[in-house]
N, C-alpha and C positions, 0 to 999 in steps of 0.2 A: 207346399213349402219345402224346400230342401234343407236338410240339416247336415252339418259337418260331422265327421267321425267323432271329434272330441265332444261336441254338443250331444251327440247321440249317446256317448258314454256317461253323460251327466257332469262334464267339466265345463267351466266357464273360461273366458279369456283373461282372467285376473291372475296376478302373481300369488304364489303360495307363500306361507309364512317362512318356510325354509329358504326360498329364493330371496326374499327381502332381507332376512337375517344374514345370509351369505354376502349380499351386496353391502350391508352396513359394516360387517366385519372387514371386508376388503377396503372400504373407505377409511375405517378406523386405523388400519395399517398404513394406508397410502398417504393420508393427509399429513401426519407428522413428518414423514420422510420428505414430502414436498416442501413443507414449511421450513424444515432444516436446510434443505437445498437452497431455497430462496435466501435464507439468512446468510449462508456461506457465500453465495454469489454477491449479496449486498456488501458484506464485509470486504470481499476481494476488490470490489469496485471502489470502495472508499479508500482502501490502502493504496490502490493504483493511482487514484486521483491525487491524494495527499502526498504520495511519494513523488509524483511528477512535479507538483508545486514545490516540494522540498528540494528537488534537484535544481529547479530554476532559481530558487532563493539561494541555494548553496553556490551555484555558479556566479550569480550576481554579486554575492558578498565576497567571494574569493577574488573576483575581478576587481572589486572596489578596494580590497586590501592590497592587491598587487599594484594597481594604478597609483594609489596614494602612498605606497611603500609603508603602510601601517604595519605590515607583517614584520618588518625589520626592527621596529622599536619593541615589539612584543608586549605592548601595553594592552591592546584590545584582543583578548583571547576568547571571550564569550559574550553573549548578549541575546537579545530577542529582536523581533522584527516589529515591535510596537503594536499599535492598534490596527494597522493594516492587515497583519497576519497573526491574530491571536492564537496562542498555543504552539507556535513555531519558535524554536530557540536554536542558537548556533554555538558551536565551540570550534576553535581553531587550534591545531597543534603543529609543532615544528619538530623535525628530526634531521640530523645530518645524514646525507646520502652520499657516500664516497665509494661508489662502485669502481671508479677509476681514480687513482690517487693523484692524477694530474689536475683535474678540475673538480674539486669538491662542490657539491650542490646542497641546497636545502629542500627538503620535502615538506610541503605545506599540505595539511589535510583540513578540510572544512566539513564538519559534520552538522547536519540540521536534524533536530529531533522534532517529532510531531505525534500527537495522541490519536489513537484509533480505538474506539470502544473500550476505553480504560487502560489500554496498553500503550507504552511509548515505543515508537519505531523510529528509525533514522535512515538518512541518506548521506553517504560520504563521498566527497570528491577530493582527489589528490592531484597535485601538480608539483613540478620541480622548478626551482628558481636558482639562478647562479648569483654570484656576487654582484653582477650588474643588473639584477632584477629582470632578466629576460626569461619569460615564461616558456616552458616546454611542456607540452601536454603529456599527461599520463593518467590513466584511470585505473 
């Protein structure tokens, strides 16, 4: 019967205590870092998804305000999106935009707020309207 060199020296094929301990220490360092990385990636994906939804909601609400000329009355400047989009709320602000003194315009800003893991974030869209309510895009 042939014997290998290690078997001849009295060693078996099992791991030693030092090798097992080194592997456990390596895992103890590596696992928390991996879990933190997954947590950050999950948070980033939630922010991206909700930010995308907030951008669409802001665009729709701003178009609704422009089409119905509700922005001109200034009565509806904030609200929420009801039960369809819980946690999302909007605020609209107006400012005079007179870069050229010939045709003063109004700058309308629609900001949609949304929660992500206990923090409130927002998405803001801005456009310009003239006295004839013709929208010109600007972000």
